[in-house]
N, C-alpha and C positions, 0 to 999 in steps of 0.2 A: 504493500500500500504506500509506503514512504517513497519507493522508487517511482511509482506512478504519479504521486503528487509532485515530486521533484521534476519529473519529465513534463508534467502539465505546466508547472511554473516556468520551466525553461522555454517551452513552446510559446507561452504567452509573452514572455520577455522578448524573444526574438521577433514575434509578430508586432508588438508595440514599438520596438525600435525601428522595424521596417516601416511601420505606419508613419512614424515621425519623419523618417527620411523621405518617404513618398510625398508627404505634405509639404516639406521644405522644397523638394524638387518641383512640385506643382506650382508653388508660389514663385519660384525662380523662373519657371517656364512662362507664367503669365507676365512677369516683368519683361522677360526676353522677347516674347512674341507680340506683346501688346504695348505696354507703357513705354518701353525704351524705343520702340519703333515709331510711336506717335510723337513723343517729346524728346527725340534725340538731339534736337538743336535748341532746346528751350533756353539754355544759357548763352548761346551764341559762340560756344567754344569749339564745337565740332562741325565738320562738314560731311554730309551724307554722300553727296554726289558732286561730280565735276561736269556740269552741263556744257562748259566751253570746250571740252575735249570731244572730238568726233568719235563715233562708234568704230570706225575703221582703225583709228589709232588706239582706242581703249582695248579693243579685242586682241591687239598685238602686244600689249603691255605685259611683260613677264610677271609683274606683281599682281595684276588683275587675274591672269590665268592661274597663277599659283594659289591665290585665294579661292578661286572657284574649284580647283582640284581638291584643296583641303576640305572645303565645305561639302563637296560631293562625297568624299570619303567618309566624313562624319555622318552624313545622311545614310550612306550605305551601311555603316556600322549599326546605326539605330534600326534600320529596316531589317537587317540580317538578324539582329537579336530578337526583334519583335516577331519575326516570322518563324525563325528556326525553333524557338522555344514553344511556339504555338503549333508546330508541326506534330501530328499525332504520334509517330514513332518516338520522337524526342520527348514529347510530353509523357508518354507511357514509361519511357526509361527513367525520366526524372521522378515520376510518381512512385516508381518502385524503390527509388533511393531516398527521396526526400519525404514521401508520404504526405502528411497534412501541410507541410511547408512548401509544397510544390508551387502553389499560387503565390505564396509570399515571396519565394525566390524569383518568380517571374516578374512580380511588381518591383522588387528590389533591382533586378538587372535592367528593367526598363527605366527606372529612375536614374540608375547609374549611367546608362547610355545617354539619357537626356542631359545629365550633368556634364558628361564629356563633350557632347555636342555644343552645349552653351558655353563652356569654358574655353574651348578651342576654336569657336566659330570665327571666321575671318571676314570682317566687313569689306566690301568692295567699294572703296572711296575714290578710285582713279578712273571711274567710268560715269557716264551720264545716267540720270534716272529715267526710267520708262515713263513716269509721270511725276510731276512735282508742283505743288501749289505754293507759290512764293509771294503772291501779291495780295494786298489788303482788298477787301475785308476777309477773303476766304483763307488767307494764311493764318487767321485767328479762329474763324468759325469752323473750318473743316477739321482741324485737330480736336476741337471740343465735340463736334458731332461724332467723329470717330471714337473718341473716348467714351461717349455716352453709349454708342452702339456696342463697343467692345465690352463695356461693363454689363450691358444687358445680356450679351451672348454668354459671358462667363457665368452670370447668374443663372441663366437657363441651363447651361452645362452642369453646374453644381446641382440644380434641382433634378435634372434627368438622372444624374448619378445616384441621387438619394432614392429616386423611384425604382431604379434598376438594381436594387439590392446591392448597394456599395460594399457592405461587409463581405459578401461573397466575392465581389470583383477584386477586393484588396487582400483576400486571403484570411480575413478575420474569422469568418464563419467556419472555414475548414478547420482551423485550430480549435475553435469553440466546440464544434461537433466531435472532433477527435478526443477532446478532454472528457466529453460526456458519453463517448462510445457510440455515437449515432452514425458514423460513417461519413460519406461524401454528401455535402448539402445539395449538390446538383442532382443527385439521385432521388432526392425527395421532391423535386419539382415535377410538374406534370409533363408528359411527353411533348405537348405542344410548346411549353415553356423551354424545354431542353432544345427542341428543334430551332426555336426562334433565337435563343442565345448562341447556338452554334453558328448561326448565319449572321448575327449582329452582335459583336462584342465592343463596337465603338459607336454608341448611340448619340453622337454629337457631331455628325458630319457637316450639316448645314451651318451650325453655329461656328464651328472651327474654320470652315471655309470663309465665312464673313470676317473672322478675326485675322486670317492669313492674308486676305486680299484687300480689305478696306483700310487704306492708309493714305495719309496726305502725300506721301512720296514713296515710290516703289523703286528701290535700288536693284542692282543686278543680283546680289546675293539673296535679297529677299524674294526675288522672282524664283530663284532656284529652290529656296526653302518652301515657298508656297506651292509651287508647281509639283515638287516631289511629294510633299505630304498630301496634297490633294489627290494626286494620282494613286498614292498608296491607299488612302482611305476609300477611294472609289473601287479599287481592285479587291479590297479586303471584304467587301460585302457581297452576299448572294441571296438577298431576300426574294421571296416569291409571293404568290397570291395567298397561300396558306398563312404565311407569316403576317401579311398585312391584315388578314381577317382576324387572326389572334390578337394583334395589336389593337385593332379597332374595338374588339370586345372588351379588352382590358381597360382601354381608355374610357369607354362608356361606363363601365362598372366603377372606375375611380371617380369619374365626374358625378355619377349618381350618388356615391357615398359621400362626396364632399358637399353635394347639394342637400342631401337628407342624411345626416350622420346617424340618426336613430333608426333608419330603415335601410333596406337594401333590396335590389331586384332579386327575384328567385334564382335566376341563372348565375348572377354574381355571387350570391350567398352560397349557392351550392358548390361552385368552383372554389370559392375561398375556403369553405368548410372541408372540401376534399383535400386542398393543399395543406391546410392546417393539420388535418388528420394524418397526412403522410409525414409531415415534419415531426409531429409528436411521436 
């Protein structure tokens, strides 16, 4: 019993440390992809682009090409980590070794890859911007508008993650269920939910796309970042009509419960009771 308790405390400690690291990395990513990109020149000390340099000259500049190569390698590192660890044979192999900490390790390595990408990212300052707003009054109003929309998008992203069972996405639920001897929490979900989650593990595509592309100025390295991540998100999804139907039913049941918290539709209550019974 003592060894089981010590093992449980060890799993919880590792999970909480990983959660802290993931939250720090998430905050750094928001700063990197949103606020720094919007207010990069708020003090007037830095220059994002060189509009006076022609594209033919900029694309032959060794410093510009080197920065793009480094950034592309960083994006490849992140995409490789994110895809390789989600590949079924690798996932099964890690599951047999790590057990309940498999999802925790996935989140940790994802946050680590993001930290590496952000720390070693090379801004391209020796090339012109694809677009840039520099004249009043839009030089003031557009950054404020971008800030408001970015803030709204990040709020929606956080809300969606709360709805999409974030303890399971971050590996917390796996450790909790392991300590209670309940097995894999994903196995307690309905077959429709398992199918939906297998097709959509990134439920924030539209909002993240707005964050990546809506900026007062779009530099060459930002084009590389936005284009690569947008393509990766688009290729990572394989939703179909069955997933859409399941999502619509869940959305209607959630809206009904929010509108009338003391009541519930028969179908929603039945599915919720079945889900709760499976988890118990």
